[in-house]
N, C-alpha and C positions, 0 to 999 in steps of 0.2 A: 516418560514425560506425559503428563495429562494434556488432553485437548483443551485449549483455551475457549472461553466463552466471550461474547462481545463485552460483557461487564468487566472481564479481565483486561481487555484491550483498553477500555475506557478508563480504567484505574491506573494505567501506566502514567507515571509522573513526568512526561515529557511531551512536547508539542509535535515532534517528528519521530516517527518510528523507523526502524530499519527492517529489512526483509526477515531477519531472524525473529523479530518480535511477532510477526504475523504468519510465519510459515506453518506452524503447527495448527493455528486457527483455520487456515485455508486447506490444510491437509496436503501440503506439498513441502518441498525443501526450499531453503532460502536461495539456492543457486538458480532454481527455475524462475523465481521472481526477478532476480538480477538479469538473467538472460532475456526474459520477456520485456523488461523495462528498457533494456538497451536496444532491442530489435524493433519493438512496436509497443510503446507504453499505452497506447489507446486500447489495446486488447486486454489490458489488465482490468479496465473498468474504473478503477479508483485512481485518484491523482498521485503522481510521483514527481519528485524533483531529482534530476540526474546531474551529479557534480563529478565530471570525469567518469570514473568507474564506480563511484559511490551512489547508492540509491537511498533516498529519504522519502518517507511517506507521511504526508500531513495527517496526524491522528484524527482530527476533526473531519477531514475529507474522507478518510477510510471508513470511519464509523457511519457517516452519512450515506456513503455508497452501500454499506452492508444493510443498513436499515431501510433505505428507500430505493435501492437498485439503480442509482445514477450518481454521476459525479457532481460535485458542487461548483466546479469551475468550467469555463469554456475553453476549448482548445484554441490557442491563439497562435496560429502559424503565421509567421511574418515573411515567409518566402513565397 
């Protein structure tokens, strides 16, 4: 499997990515992304949506994080 480039990620025709979509781009496996998102999603750096055990990554937020090194959203802890 070839290593993806950011242009490949940008060309994916969906608004939310899954860990499998970005794992090879980041040079890790999808399980590592899942585990980190569940334990401490802030350490990933890019925004994630956690739905039970499912992880979704907003494509626009991921691309912005990659290009500019920061998240596009604020962490809104309500507790």
